[in-house]
C-alpha positions in Angstrom: -0.4 -0.1 0.0 2.5 2.1 0.5 4.5 1.9 -2.9 1.3 3.6 -4.4 2.0 7.4 -2.4 5.5 7.1 -3.4 5.0 6.2 -6.8 3.2 9.3 -7.3 5.0 11.4 -5.9 7.9 9.9 -7.8 5.9 10.3 -11.6 5.2 13.9 -10.0 8.5 14.7 -9.6 9.4 13.7 -12.8 6.8 15.6 -14.4 7.9 18.4 -12.8 11.5 18.4 -14.0 10.2 17.7 -17.7 8.4 21.0 -17.7 10.5 23.0 -16.1 11.5 25.8 -18.0 14.9 27.3 -18.9 16.1 31.0 -20.1 16.7 30.5 -23.6 18.0 32.7 -26.1 17.2 33.1 -29.4 18.5 35.3 -32.4 18.1 35.9 -36.0 21.6 34.5 -38.2 22.8 35.7 -41.2 23.3 33.6 -44.4 26.9 33.4 -42.7 25.5 32.1 -39.5 26.0 34.9 -37.8 24.1 37.3 -35.4 21.9 39.9 -37.1 22.5 42.9 -36.3 24.8 44.7 -32.6 24.2 43.8 -28.7 21.8 41.2 -29.4 19.0 43.1 -31.3 17.7 40.4 -33.3 17.6 38.8 -30.1 15.1 38.1 -27.6 16.0 36.3 -24.1 13.1 34.8 -22.2 11.7 31.4 -19.7 10.3 28.5 -22.2 9.8 24.8 -22.2 11.9 22.9 -24.7 8.8 22.6 -26.7 8.2 25.8 -27.0 12.0 27.1 -27.2 12.0 24.5 -30.6 8.4 26.7 -31.2 10.1 30.0 -31.2 13.2 28.8 -32.5 11.2 27.2 -35.7 8.6 30.0 -36.6 11.8 32.3 -36.4 13.8 30.2 -38.7 10.5 30.3 -40.9 10.9 34.1 -40.9 14.2 34.8 -41.7 13.9 32.4 -44.7 11.7 34.3 -46.2 12.2 38.0 -45.1 16.3 38.1 -44.8 17.8 34.8 -45.9 19.2 33.7 -43.4 18.1 31.2 -40.4 17.8 31.7 -36.3 18.7 29.1 -33.4 17.6 29.1 -29.8 20.3 27.6 -26.9 20.1 27.3 -23.3 21.7 30.6 -21.4 
C-alpha cells in the first residue's frame, strides 16, 4: 500500500522536471551564421520550456528564410 503514494510522488517529480522552464536566447542569424545586428538587436530572451523554445525557433527560422535569407537559433543560457 505504501508503494502507491511513493510512485505518485515520483511521477509528480518527473512531470515537474520535464515541464521546467529554462532561460533561452533566440537570435536571428545571417546566411553566414553570424548574429543579425549589433548588441543582440535581433535576439529575444526568456524562460521557455524546451518545446516552446523549439516552436519559437521554428517560427523564427521560417520568418528569417523568407525575409532576410538567413536562419535563427535558440540556445539555453
